N, CA, C and O atoms as CSV, one atom per row, in Angstrom:
chain,resi,resn,atom,element,x,y,z
A,1,UNK,N,N,15.463,29.491,3.908
A,1,UNK,CA,C,15.686,28.244,4.594
A,1,UNK,C,C,17.118,27.791,4.285
A,1,UNK,O,O,17.587,27.896,3.152
A,2,UNK,N,N,17.784,27.296,5.298
A,2,UNK,CA,C,19.176,26.890,5.076
A,2,UNK,C,C,19.249,25.587,4.286
A,2,UNK,O,O,18.335,24.764,4.337
A,3,UNK,N,N,20.336,25.414,3.562
A,3,UNK,CA,C,20.514,24.264,2.678
A,3,UNK,C,C,20.570,22.945,3.454
A,3,UNK,O,O,20.054,21.936,2.973
A,4,UNK,N,N,21.173,22.928,4.624
A,4,UNK,CA,C,21.293,21.685,5.389
A,4,UNK,C,C,19.942,21.172,5.867
A,4,UNK,O,O,19.744,19.961,5.964
A,5,UNK,N,N,19.017,22.064,6.164
A,5,UNK,CA,C,17.676,21.627,6.550
A,5,UNK,C,C,16.969,21.007,5.357
A,5,UNK,O,O,16.311,19.976,5.495
A,6,UNK,N,N,17.096,21.620,4.194
A,6,UNK,CA,C,16.436,21.084,3.003
A,6,UNK,C,C,17.005,19.718,2.613
A,6,UNK,O,O,16.262,18.846,2.164
A,7,UNK,N,N,18.312,19.526,2.781
A,7,UNK,CA,C,18.930,18.270,2.374
A,7,UNK,C,C,18.628,17.128,3.341
A,7,UNK,O,O,18.476,15.986,2.908
A,8,UNK,N,N,18.540,17.408,4.616
A,8,UNK,CA,C,18.451,16.338,5.596
A,8,UNK,C,C,17.090,16.197,6.270
A,8,UNK,O,O,16.795,15.142,6.830
A,9,UNK,N,N,16.273,17.210,6.230
A,9,UNK,CA,C,15.015,17.172,6.956
A,9,UNK,C,C,13.794,16.970,6.074
A,9,UNK,O,O,12.787,16.444,6.548
A,10,UNK,N,N,13.847,17.365,4.823
A,10,UNK,CA,C,12.674,17.334,3.970
A,10,UNK,C,C,12.707,16.098,3.070
A,10,UNK,O,O,13.687,15.856,2.365
A,11,UNK,N,N,11.635,15.330,3.106
A,11,UNK,CA,C,11.530,14.125,2.298
A,11,UNK,C,C,10.197,14.132,1.566
A,11,UNK,O,O,9.188,14.618,2.078
A,12,UNK,N,N,10.217,13.587,0.369
A,12,UNK,CA,C,8.997,13.474,-0.412
A,12,UNK,C,C,8.317,12.158,-0.100
A,12,UNK,O,O,8.985,11.158,0.165
A,13,UNK,N,N,7.015,12.149,-0.130
A,13,UNK,CA,C,6.272,10.921,0.107
A,13,UNK,C,C,6.030,10.125,-1.162
A,13,UNK,O,O,5.488,9.021,-1.105
A,14,UNK,N,N,6.426,10.673,-2.314
A,14,UNK,CA,C,6.133,9.988,-3.570
A,14,UNK,C,C,7.371,9.628,-4.384
A,14,UNK,O,O,7.296,8.749,-5.243
A,15,UNK,N,N,8.495,10.274,-4.141
A,15,UNK,CA,C,9.697,9.973,-4.909
A,15,UNK,C,C,10.698,9.249,-4.025
A,15,UNK,O,O,10.663,9.354,-2.799
A,16,UNK,N,N,11.597,8.506,-4.679
A,16,UNK,CA,C,12.599,7.766,-3.909
A,16,UNK,C,C,13.894,7.680,-4.687
A,16,UNK,O,O,13.911,7.704,-5.918
A,17,UNK,N,N,14.991,7.579,-3.930
A,17,UNK,CA,C,16.323,7.485,-4.517
A,17,UNK,C,C,16.788,6.041,-4.652
A,17,UNK,O,O,17.472,5.688,-5.612
A,18,UNK,N,N,16.416,5.221,-3.696
A,18,UNK,CA,C,16.838,3.824,-3.738
A,18,UNK,C,C,15.692,2.917,-3.319
A,18,UNK,O,O,14.698,3.363,-2.747
A,19,UNK,N,N,15.855,1.635,-3.616
A,19,UNK,CA,C,14.816,0.641,-3.326
A,19,UNK,C,C,15.437,-0.488,-2.514
A,19,UNK,O,O,16.524,-0.972,-2.829
A,20,UNK,N,N,14.725,-0.900,-1.460
A,20,UNK,CA,C,15.200,-1.981,-0.599
A,20,UNK,C,C,14.097,-3.016,-0.449
A,20,UNK,O,O,12.915,-2.680,-0.374
A,21,UNK,N,N,14.499,-4.274,-0.408
A,21,UNK,CA,C,13.556,-5.356,-0.140
A,21,UNK,C,C,13.636,-5.682,1.345
A,21,UNK,O,O,14.726,-5.825,1.899
A,22,UNK,N,N,12.490,-5.798,1.976
A,22,UNK,CA,C,12.458,-6.041,3.412
A,22,UNK,C,C,11.208,-6.847,3.769
A,22,UNK,O,O,10.385,-7.138,2.901
A,23,UNK,N,N,11.069,-7.201,5.021
A,23,UNK,CA,C,9.927,-8.000,5.470
A,23,UNK,C,C,8.726,-7.102,5.729
A,23,UNK,O,O,8.858,-5.887,5.884
A,24,UNK,N,N,7.561,-7.718,5.773
A,24,UNK,CA,C,6.328,-6.971,6.027
A,24,UNK,C,C,6.356,-6.356,7.428
A,24,UNK,O,O,5.876,-5.239,7.617
A,25,UNK,N,N,6.908,-7.067,8.404
A,25,UNK,CA,C,6.968,-6.551,9.774
A,25,UNK,C,C,7.794,-5.276,9.830
A,25,UNK,O,O,7.408,-4.324,10.509
A,26,UNK,N,N,8.921,-5.238,9.129
A,26,UNK,CA,C,9.748,-4.032,9.119
A,26,UNK,C,C,9.042,-2.879,8.410
A,26,UNK,O,O,9.157,-1.727,8.831
A,27,UNK,N,N,8.321,-3.180,7.349
A,27,UNK,CA,C,7.558,-2.142,6.648
A,27,UNK,C,C,6.486,-1.566,7.567
A,27,UNK,O,O,6.304,-0.350,7.622
A,28,UNK,N,N,5.778,-2.430,8.286
A,28,UNK,CA,C,4.735,-1.967,9.210
A,28,UNK,C,C,5.343,-1.136,10.339
A,28,UNK,O,O,4.767,-0.123,10.736
A,29,UNK,N,N,6.493,-1.550,10.859
A,29,UNK,CA,C,7.162,-0.779,11.919
A,29,UNK,C,C,7.557,0.612,11.427
A,29,UNK,O,O,7.387,1.596,12.148
A,30,UNK,N,N,8.084,0.700,10.200
A,30,UNK,CA,C,8.452,2.008,9.642
A,30,UNK,C,C,7.217,2.884,9.466
A,30,UNK,O,O,7.253,4.081,9.754
A,31,UNK,N,N,6.130,2.291,8.997
A,31,UNK,CA,C,4.903,3.058,8.805
A,31,UNK,C,C,4.357,3.533,10.149
A,31,UNK,O,O,3.875,4.661,10.252
A,32,UNK,N,N,4.425,2.694,11.175
A,32,UNK,CA,C,3.931,3.077,12.499
A,32,UNK,C,C,4.789,4.173,13.120
A,32,UNK,O,O,4.292,4.965,13.921
A,33,UNK,N,N,6.075,4.230,12.759
A,33,UNK,CA,C,6.972,5.250,13.289
A,33,UNK,C,C,6.996,6.516,12.443
A,33,UNK,O,O,7.726,7.454,12.764
A,34,UNK,N,N,6.224,6.559,11.382
A,34,UNK,CA,C,6.243,7.702,10.466
A,34,UNK,C,C,5.704,8.972,11.111
A,34,UNK,O,O,6.047,10.075,10.686
A,35,UNK,N,N,4.874,8.832,12.120
A,35,UNK,CA,C,4.264,9.957,12.814
A,35,UNK,C,C,3.581,10.890,11.825
A,35,UNK,O,O,2.583,10.504,11.217
A,36,UNK,N,N,4.086,12.100,11.647
A,36,UNK,CA,C,3.437,13.075,10.778
A,36,UNK,C,C,4.116,13.207,9.419
A,36,UNK,O,O,3.835,14.143,8.671
A,37,UNK,N,N,5.000,12.278,9.104
A,37,UNK,CA,C,5.673,12.308,7.799
A,37,UNK,C,C,4.742,11.772,6.719
A,37,UNK,O,O,3.932,10.878,6.963
A,38,UNK,N,N,4.872,12.330,5.535
A,38,UNK,CA,C,4.073,11.866,4.404
A,38,UNK,C,C,4.747,10.642,3.803
A,38,UNK,O,O,5.969,10.604,3.663
A,39,UNK,N,N,3.947,9.641,3.448
A,39,UNK,CA,C,4.466,8.430,2.820
A,39,UNK,C,C,3.454,7.929,1.808
A,39,UNK,O,O,2.290,8.331,1.820
A,40,UNK,N,N,3.911,7.047,0.930
A,40,UNK,CA,C,3.041,6.410,-0.051
A,40,UNK,C,C,3.043,4.924,0.249
A,40,UNK,O,O,4.103,4.305,0.338
A,41,UNK,N,N,1.873,4.357,0.402
A,41,UNK,CA,C,1.741,2.939,0.724
A,41,UNK,C,C,0.924,2.256,-0.369
A,41,UNK,O,O,-0.055,2.808,-0.872
A,42,UNK,N,N,1.345,1.044,-0.725
A,42,UNK,CA,C,0.616,0.225,-1.693
A,42,UNK,C,C,0.138,-1.020,-0.970
A,42,UNK,O,O,0.918,-1.708,-0.311
A,43,UNK,N,N,-1.152,-1.303,-1.101
A,43,UNK,CA,C,-1.756,-2.435,-0.402
A,43,UNK,C,C,-2.916,-2.968,-1.226
A,43,UNK,O,O,-3.282,-2.383,-2.245
A,44,UNK,N,N,-3.493,-4.075,-0.786
A,44,UNK,CA,C,-4.654,-4.646,-1.463
A,44,UNK,C,C,-5.901,-4.305,-0.656
A,44,UNK,O,O,-5.944,-4.491,0.560
A,45,UNK,N,N,-6.912,-3.802,-1.357
A,45,UNK,CA,C,-8.169,-3.424,-0.723
A,45,UNK,C,C,-8.987,-4.656,-0.358
A,45,UNK,O,O,-8.727,-5.758,-0.842
A,46,UNK,N,N,-9.966,-4.454,0.491
A,46,UNK,CA,C,-10.872,-5.535,0.870
A,46,UNK,C,C,-11.685,-5.974,-0.347
A,46,UNK,O,O,-12.084,-5.153,-1.173
A,47,UNK,N,N,-11.920,-7.274,-0.441
A,47,UNK,CA,C,-12.651,-7.830,-1.576
A,47,UNK,C,C,-14.135,-7.518,-1.421
A,47,UNK,O,O,-14.700,-7.653,-0.336
A,48,UNK,N,N,-14.759,-7.100,-2.525
A,48,UNK,CA,C,-16.201,-6.897,-2.518
A,48,UNK,C,C,-16.802,-7.594,-3.740
A,48,UNK,O,O,-16.081,-8.005,-4.649
A,49,UNK,N,N,-18.115,-7.720,-3.747
A,49,UNK,CA,C,-18.806,-8.426,-4.826
A,49,UNK,C,C,-18.573,-7.784,-6.187
A,49,UNK,O,O,-18.408,-8.485,-7.185
A,50,UNK,N,N,-18.559,-6.466,-6.233
A,50,UNK,CA,C,-18.388,-5.760,-7.495
A,50,UNK,C,C,-17.026,-6.082,-8.113
A,50,UNK,O,O,-16.934,-6.340,-9.313
A,51,UNK,N,N,-15.972,-6.067,-7.299
A,51,UNK,CA,C,-14.625,-6.373,-7.784
A,51,UNK,C,C,-14.544,-7.812,-8.308
A,51,UNK,O,O,-14.006,-8.051,-9.389
A,52,UNK,N,N,-15.080,-8.766,-7.540
A,52,UNK,CA,C,-15.017,-10.175,-7.942
A,52,UNK,C,C,-15.800,-10.419,-9.227
A,52,UNK,O,O,-15.329,-11.129,-10.116
A,53,UNK,N,N,-16.976,-9.842,-9.329
A,53,UNK,CA,C,-17.797,-10.009,-10.526
A,53,UNK,C,C,-17.105,-9.432,-11.750
A,53,UNK,O,O,-17.094,-10.062,-12.807
A,54,UNK,N,N,-16.532,-8.253,-11.623
A,54,UNK,CA,C,-15.840,-7.604,-12.741
A,54,UNK,C,C,-14.603,-8.395,-13.164
A,54,UNK,O,O,-14.317,-8.514,-14.355
A,55,UNK,N,N,-13.872,-8.934,-12.193
A,55,UNK,CA,C,-12.682,-9.710,-12.511
A,55,UNK,C,C,-13.025,-10.998,-13.260
A,55,UNK,O,O,-12.322,-11.382,-14.195
A,56,UNK,N,N,-14.091,-11.652,-12.856
A,56,UNK,CA,C,-14.511,-12.884,-13.530
A,56,UNK,C,C,-15.045,-12.582,-14.931
A,56,UNK,O,O,-14.778,-13.327,-15.874
A,57,UNK,N,N,-15.801,-11.487,-15.067
A,57,UNK,CA,C,-16.345,-11.126,-16.377
A,57,UNK,C,C,-15.258,-10.753,-17.371
A,57,UNK,O,O,-15.378,-11.053,-18.559
A,58,UNK,N,N,-14.202,-10.104,-16.903
A,58,UNK,CA,C,-13.142,-9.652,-17.803
A,58,UNK,C,C,-12.054,-10.694,-18.020
A,58,UNK,O,O,-11.112,-10.446,-18.772
A,59,UNK,N,N,-12.161,-11.843,-17.385
A,59,UNK,CA,C,-11.167,-12.906,-17.581
A,59,UNK,C,C,-11.251,-13.430,-19.014
A,59,UNK,O,O,-12.351,-13.581,-19.545
A,60,UNK,N,N,-10.119,-13.709,-19.643
A,60,UNK,CA,C,-10.145,-14.245,-21.013
A,60,UNK,C,C,-10.866,-15.592,-21.071
A,60,UNK,O,O,-10.916,-16.321,-20.080
A,61,UNK,N,N,-11.420,-15.911,-22.229
A,61,UNK,CA,C,-12.194,-17.150,-22.404
A,61,UNK,C,C,-11.349,-18.402,-22.143
A,61,UNK,O,O,-11.864,-19.397,-21.633
A,62,UNK,N,N,-10.059,-18.360,-22.490
A,62,UNK,CA,C,-9.223,-19.546,-22.322
A,62,UNK,C,C,-8.729,-19.745,-20.884
A,62,UNK,O,O,-7.978,-20.684,-20.618
A,63,UNK,N,N,-9.139,-18.876,-19.958
A,63,UNK,CA,C,-8.722,-19.003,-18.561
A,63,UNK,C,C,-9.155,-20.335,-17.970
A,63,UNK,O,O,-8.411,-20.945,-17.202
A,64,UNK,N,N,-10.332,-20.783,-18.316
A,64,UNK,CA,C,-10.916,-21.981,-17.701
A,64,UNK,C,C,-10.346,-23.273,-18.280
A,64,UNK,O,O,-10.707,-24.357,-17.822
A,65,UNK,N,N,-9.470,-23.187,-19.268
A,65,UNK,CA,C,-8.922,-24.383,-19.913
A,65,UNK,C,C,-7.621,-24.872,-19.271
A,65,UNK,O,O,-7.309,-26.060,-19.348
A,66,UNK,N,N,-6.863,-23.978,-18.642
A,66,UNK,CA,C,-5.585,-24.391,-18.057
A,66,UNK,C,C,-5.573,-24.153,-16.550
A,66,UNK,O,O,-6.020,-23.102,-16.091
A,67,UNK,N,N,-5.073,-25.105,-15.780
A,67,UNK,CA,C,-5.021,-24.952,-14.321
A,67,UNK,C,C,-4.162,-23.767,-13.859
A,67,UNK,O,O,-4.473,-23.151,-12.840
A,68,UNK,N,N,-3.101,-23.442,-14.582
A,68,UNK,CA,C,-2.241,-22.324,-14.191
A,68,UNK,C,C,-2.992,-20.989,-14.257
A,68,UNK,O,O,-2.840,-20.136,-13.383
A,69,UNK,N,N,-3.799,-20.824,-15.302
A,69,UNK,CA,C,-4.567,-19.577,-15.443
A,69,UNK,C,C,-5.688,-19.509,-14.407
A,69,UNK,O,O,-6.012,-18.429,-13.915
A,70,UNK,N,N,-6.273,-20.646,-14.078
A,70,UNK,CA,C,-7.296,-20.673,-13.021
A,70,UNK,C,C,-6.675,-20.297,-11.681
A,70,UNK,O,O,-7.274,-19.560,-10.898
A,71,UNK,N,N,-5.477,-20.802,-11.422
A,71,UNK,CA,C,-4.773,-20.492,-10.178
A,71,UNK,C,C,-4.457,-19.000,-10.083
A,71,UNK,O,O,-4.597,-18.400,-9.017
A,72,UNK,N,N,-4.033,-18.405,-11.196
A,72,UNK,CA,C,-3.743,-16.969,-11.222
A,72,UNK,C,C,-5.005,-16.147,-10.957
A,72,UNK,O,O,-4.967,-15.169,-10.209
A,73,UNK,N,N,-6.114,-16.540,-11.565
A,73,UNK,CA,C,-7.387,-15.844,-11.347
A,73,UNK,C,C,-7.825,-15.975,-9.892
A,73,UNK,O,O,-8.294,-15.004,-9.298
A,74,UNK,N,N,-7.677,-17.164,-9.314
A,74,UNK,CA,C,-8.051,-17.376,-7.912
A,74,UNK,C,C,-7.198,-16.505,-6.982
A,74,UNK,O,O,-7.702,-15.961,-5.999
A,75,UNK,N,N,-5.912,-16.380,-7.296
A,75,UNK,CA,C,-5.025,-15.538,-6.495
A,75,UNK,C,C,-5.457,-14.077,-6.577
A,75,UNK,O,O,-5.476,-13.376,-5.566
A,76,UNK,N,N,-5.802,-13.620,-7.779
A,76,UNK,CA,C,-6.271,-12.242,-7.952
A,76,UNK,C,C,-7.570,-11.999,-7.187
A,76,UNK,O,O,-7.774,-10.923,-6.626
A,77,UNK,N,N,-8.448,-13.008,-7.167
A,77,UNK,CA,C,-9.720,-12.878,-6.444
A,77,UNK,C,C,-9.520,-12.797,-4.937
A,77,UNK,O,O,-10.265,-12.090,-4.258
A,78,UNK,N,N,-8.534,-13.502,-4.404
A,78,UNK,CA,C,-8.337,-13.505,-2.947
A,78,UNK,C,C,-7.539,-12.307,-2.458
A,78,UNK,O,O,-7.595,-11.974,-1.274
A,79,UNK,N,N,-6.795,-11.650,-3.349
A,79,UNK,CA,C,-5.992,-10.506,-2.920
A,79,UNK,C,C,-6.766,-9.202,-2.932
A,79,UNK,O,O,-6.472,-8.327,-2.118
A,80,UNK,N,N,-7.708,-9.033,-3.785
A,80,UNK,CA,C,-8.429,-7.768,-3.892
A,80,UNK,C,C,-7.682,-6.801,-4.788
A,80,UNK,O,O,-6.574,-7.088,-5.243
A,81,UNK,N,N,-8.285,-5.666,-5.037
A,81,UNK,CA,C,-7.706,-4.658,-5.927
A,81,UNK,C,C,-6.531,-3.969,-5.247
A,81,UNK,O,O,-6.566,-3.701,-4.046
A,82,UNK,N,N,-5.491,-3.686,-6.025
A,82,UNK,CA,C,-4.326,-2.999,-5.479
A,82,UNK,C,C,-4.603,-1.506,-5.413
A,82,UNK,O,O,-5.169,-0.929,-6.341
A,83,UNK,N,N,-4.205,-0.890,-4.318
A,83,UNK,CA,C,-4.461,0.536,-4.097
A,83,UNK,C,C,-3.159,1.209,-3.661
A,83,UNK,O,O,-2.437,0.676,-2.819
A,84,UNK,N,N,-2.863,2.363,-4.224
A,84,UNK,CA,C,-1.704,3.157,-3.822
A,84,UNK,C,C,-2.217,4.486,-3.296
A,84,UNK,O,O,-3.010,5.168,-3.945
A,85,UNK,N,N,-1.741,4.842,-2.094
A,85,UNK,CA,C,-2.265,6.031,-1.434
A,85,UNK,C,C,-1.124,6.853,-0.838
A,85,UNK,O,O,-0.249,6.312,-0.162
A,86,UNK,N,N,-1.138,8.153,-1.091
A,86,UNK,CA,C,-0.209,9.074,-0.455
A,86,UNK,C,C,-0.929,9.654,0.750
A,86,UNK,O,O,-2.006,10.236,0.620
A,87,UNK,N,N,-0.329,9.493,1.928
A,87,UNK,CA,C,-1.057,9.820,3.154
A,87,UNK,C,C,-0.089,10.096,4.297
A,87,UNK,O,O,1.129,10.047,4.126
A,88,UNK,N,N,-0.656,10.387,5.463
A,88,UNK,CA,C,0.135,10.412,6.679
A,88,UNK,C,C,-0.662,9.736,7.781
A,88,UNK,O,O,-1.890,9.667,7.730
A,89,UNK,N,N,0.053,9.241,8.771
A,89,UNK,CA,C,-0.508,8.385,9.806
A,89,UNK,C,C,-1.326,9.181,10.806
A,89,UNK,O,O,-0.914,10.253,11.250
A,90,UNK,N,N,-2.482,8.650,11.154
A,90,UNK,CA,C,-3.302,9.223,12.202
A,90,UNK,C,C,-3.221,8.350,13.459
A,90,UNK,O,O,-3.025,8.853,14.565
A,91,UNK,N,N,-3.377,7.031,13.269
A,91,UNK,CA,C,-3.345,6.105,14.405
A,91,UNK,C,C,-2.979,4.713,13.894
A,91,UNK,O,O,-3.440,4.290,12.833
A,92,UNK,N,N,-2.143,4.006,14.660
A,92,UNK,CA,C,-1.747,2.658,14.282
A,92,UNK,C,C,-2.167,1.689,15.381
A,92,UNK,O,O,-2.033,1.986,16.569
A,93,UNK,N,N,-2.673,0.533,14.977
A,93,UNK,CA,C,-3.151,-0.455,15.935
A,93,UNK,C,C,-2.375,-1.756,15.798
A,93,UNK,O,O,-2.708,-2.587,14.953
A,94,UNK,N,N,-1.368,-1.939,16.598
A,94,UNK,CA,C,-0.649,-3.208,16.625
A,94,UNK,C,C,0.180,-3.471,15.388
A,94,UNK,O,O,0.109,-2.741,14.399
A,95,UNK,N,N,0.970,-4.533,15.464
A,95,UNK,CA,C,1.881,-4.879,14.371
A,95,UNK,C,C,1.149,-5.397,13.146
A,95,UNK,O,O,1.455,-4.972,12.032
A,96,UNK,N,N,0.190,-6.303,13.316
A,96,UNK,CA,C,-0.521,-6.844,12.162
A,96,UNK,C,C,-2.007,-6.503,12.222
A,96,UNK,O,O,-2.858,-7.330,11.894
A,97,UNK,N,N,-2.302,-5.301,12.636
A,97,UNK,CA,C,-3.676,-4.828,12.671
A,97,UNK,C,C,-3.960,-3.900,11.515
A,97,UNK,O,O,-3.737,-4.248,10.355
A,98,UNK,N,N,-4.449,-2.723,11.831
A,98,UNK,CA,C,-4.748,-1.724,10.813
A,98,UNK,C,C,-4.242,-0.370,11.269
A,98,UNK,O,O,-4.069,-0.123,12.463
A,99,UNK,N,N,-4.013,0.489,10.315
A,99,UNK,CA,C,-3.648,1.871,10.611
A,99,UNK,C,C,-4.691,2.781,10.008
A,99,UNK,O,O,-5.177,2.547,8.902
A,100,UNK,N,N,-5.026,3.811,10.742
A,100,UNK,CA,C,-5.914,4.834,10.208
A,100,UNK,C,C,-5.017,5.941,9.666
A,100,UNK,O,O,-4.160,6.465,10.378
A,101,UNK,N,N,-5.223,6.288,8.406
A,101,UNK,CA,C,-4.400,7.300,7.748
A,101,UNK,C,C,-5.295,8.377,7.161
A,101,UNK,O,O,-6.500,8.184,6.999
A,102,UNK,N,N,-4.698,9.499,6.851
A,102,UNK,CA,C,-5.409,10.590,6.188
A,102,UNK,C,C,-4.892,10.666,4.761
A,102,UNK,O,O,-3.727,10.986,4.526
A,103,UNK,N,N,-5.770,10.370,3.813
A,103,UNK,CA,C,-5.443,10.361,2.385
A,103,UNK,C,C,-5.327,11.804,1.905
A,103,UNK,O,O,-6.266,12.588,2.043
A,104,UNK,N,N,-4.181,12.148,1.345
A,104,UNK,CA,C,-3.945,13.523,0.911
A,104,UNK,C,C,-4.591,13.855,-0.425
A,104,UNK,O,O,-4.683,15.029,-0.785
A,105,UNK,N,N,-5.043,12.841,-1.172
A,105,UNK,CA,C,-5.663,13.079,-2.478
A,105,UNK,C,C,-7.186,13.103,-2.413
A,105,UNK,O,O,-7.830,13.400,-3.419
A,106,UNK,N,N,-7.770,12.806,-1.278
A,106,UNK,CA,C,-9.225,12.793,-1.112
A,106,UNK,C,C,-9.681,14.158,-0.589
A,106,UNK,O,O,-8.887,14.895,-0.005
A,107,UNK,N,N,-10.957,14.494,-0.798
A,107,UNK,CA,C,-11.475,15.771,-0.283
A,107,UNK,C,C,-11.412,15.814,1.243
A,107,UNK,O,O,-11.661,14.813,1.915
A,108,UNK,N,N,-11.074,16.996,1.780
A,108,UNK,CA,C,-10.947,17.151,3.217
A,108,UNK,C,C,-12.274,16.845,3.899
A,108,UNK,O,O,-13.332,17.271,3.436
A,109,UNK,N,N,-12.211,16.108,4.996
A,109,UNK,CA,C,-13.407,15.711,5.732
A,109,UNK,C,C,-13.872,14.320,5.355
A,109,UNK,O,O,-14.559,13.664,6.138
A,110,UNK,N,N,-13.509,13.857,4.164
A,110,UNK,CA,C,-13.877,12.506,3.721
A,110,UNK,C,C,-12.611,11.733,3.361
A,110,UNK,O,O,-12.620,10.910,2.445
A,111,UNK,N,N,-11.523,11.998,4.083
A,111,UNK,CA,C,-10.245,11.443,3.678
A,111,UNK,C,C,-9.635,10.467,4.690
A,111,UNK,O,O,-8.464,10.111,4.555
A,112,UNK,N,N,-10.378,10.034,5.678
A,112,UNK,CA,C,-9.867,9.023,6.599
A,112,UNK,C,C,-10.002,7.649,5.956
A,112,UNK,O,O,-11.077,7.285,5.479
A,113,UNK,N,N,-8.920,6.891,5.943
A,113,UNK,CA,C,-8.904,5.554,5.361
A,113,UNK,C,C,-8.230,4.590,6.341
A,113,UNK,O,O,-7.539,5.010,7.269
A,114,UNK,N,N,-8.445,3.289,6.115
A,114,UNK,CA,C,-7.763,2.264,6.894
A,114,UNK,C,C,-6.873,1.450,5.976
A,114,UNK,O,O,-7.248,1.138,4.845
A,115,UNK,N,N,-5.696,1.109,6.465
A,115,UNK,CA,C,-4.755,0.272,5.731
A,115,UNK,C,C,-4.538,-0.988,6.563
A,115,UNK,O,O,-4.108,-0.915,7.714
A,116,UNK,N,N,-4.840,-2.139,5.972
A,116,UNK,CA,C,-4.624,-3.418,6.640
A,116,UNK,C,C,-3.152,-3.791,6.499
A,116,UNK,O,O,-2.646,-3.914,5.384
A,117,UNK,N,N,-2.468,-3.969,7.620
A,117,UNK,CA,C,-1.036,-4.261,7.600
A,117,UNK,C,C,-0.711,-5.578,6.898
A,117,UNK,O,O,0.382,-5.729,6.353
A,118,UNK,N,N,-1.627,-6.518,6.903
A,118,UNK,CA,C,-1.363,-7.834,6.306
A,118,UNK,C,C,-1.339,-7.794,4.784
A,118,UNK,O,O,-0.893,-8.757,4.161
A,119,UNK,N,N,-1.802,-6.717,4.168
A,119,UNK,CA,C,-1.861,-6.650,2.706
A,119,UNK,C,C,-0.894,-5.639,2.103
A,119,UNK,O,O,-0.920,-5.425,0.891
A,120,UNK,N,N,-0.048,-5.013,2.904
A,120,UNK,CA,C,0.901,-4.015,2.397
A,120,UNK,C,C,1.954,-4.693,1.530
A,120,UNK,O,O,2.515,-5.722,1.906
A,121,UNK,N,N,2.216,-4.103,0.361
A,121,UNK,CA,C,3.246,-4.648,-0.520
A,121,UNK,C,C,4.436,-3.707,-0.689
A,121,UNK,O,O,5.538,-4.166,-0.987
A,122,UNK,N,N,4.237,-2.394,-0.505
A,122,UNK,CA,C,5.371,-1.471,-0.592
A,122,UNK,C,C,5.073,-0.186,0.178
A,122,UNK,O,O,3.924,0.156,0.455
A,123,UNK,N,N,6.168,0.514,0.512
A,123,UNK,CA,C,6.082,1.760,1.257
A,123,UNK,C,C,7.194,2.681,0.766
A,123,UNK,O,O,8.353,2.272,0.690
A,124,UNK,N,N,6.845,3.928,0.433
A,124,UNK,CA,C,7.846,4.940,0.108
A,124,UNK,C,C,7.884,5.889,1.295
A,124,UNK,O,O,6.908,6.574,1.598
A,125,UNK,N,N,9.052,5.913,1.969
A,125,UNK,CA,C,9.190,6.679,3.201
A,125,UNK,C,C,10.616,7.211,3.283
A,125,UNK,O,O,11.568,6.440,3.165
A,126,UNK,N,N,10.774,8.496,3.480
A,126,UNK,CA,C,12.079,9.161,3.566
A,126,UNK,C,C,12.957,8.845,2.356
A,126,UNK,O,O,14.122,8.473,2.500
A,127,UNK,N,N,12.391,8.998,1.185
A,127,UNK,CA,C,13.086,8.843,-0.100
A,127,UNK,C,C,13.641,7.446,-0.346
A,127,UNK,O,O,14.580,7.288,-1.126
A,128,UNK,N,N,13.080,6.430,0.301
A,128,UNK,CA,C,13.458,5.038,0.072
A,128,UNK,C,C,12.175,4.251,-0.169
A,128,UNK,O,O,11.194,4.413,0.557
A,129,UNK,N,N,12.187,3.403,-1.188
A,129,UNK,CA,C,11.038,2.539,-1.446
A,129,UNK,C,C,11.340,1.161,-0.875
A,129,UNK,O,O,12.293,0.493,-1.276
A,130,UNK,N,N,10.499,0.757,0.076
A,130,UNK,CA,C,10.637,-0.555,0.689
A,130,UNK,C,C,9.606,-1.486,0.062
A,130,UNK,O,O,8.406,-1.223,0.126
A,131,UNK,N,N,10.074,-2.570,-0.541
A,131,UNK,CA,C,9.172,-3.534,-1.145
A,131,UNK,C,C,9.266,-4.842,-0.387
A,131,UNK,O,O,10.255,-5.123,0.289
A,132,UNK,N,N,8.229,-5.622,-0.513
A,132,UNK,CA,C,8.121,-6.872,0.204
A,132,UNK,C,C,9.018,-7.935,-0.420
A,132,UNK,O,O,9.044,-8.100,-1.640
A,133,UNK,N,N,9.750,-8.653,0.425
A,133,UNK,CA,C,10.545,-9.781,-0.056
A,133,UNK,C,C,9.591,-10.879,-0.485
A,133,UNK,O,O,8.593,-11.131,0.190
A,134,UNK,N,N,9.880,-11.528,-1.583
A,134,UNK,CA,C,9.029,-12.624,-2.048
A,134,UNK,C,C,9.811,-13.874,-2.146
A,134,UNK,O,O,9.269,-14.914,-2.521
């Protein structure tokens, strides 16, 4: 394989050279344009009873004494568990909808997942890590 193809055409979905802060809309647009490229996306999963129960049980005893700690716990409960997935795009639905992706770390045949665009916090695509502006 020629050196110019390796330098300009091949990108890793897990490593990055630089980091940029950008808006969620731009991150979603890049993910929708990824086509068959491998990328790593970090997002928050849907909240379920098991996650909420475990989070409340593992909260420190002094959490209920200060309003700041209660606020932090409430924020964690509404966001859901953070998930990082290396995948490639199968289908994208609108700007703030969901994308169906194929998880490369899951067993074949059981590896279709959905990523909610509203919960994406970072994307590694073409050796650049895009993080959400806060």
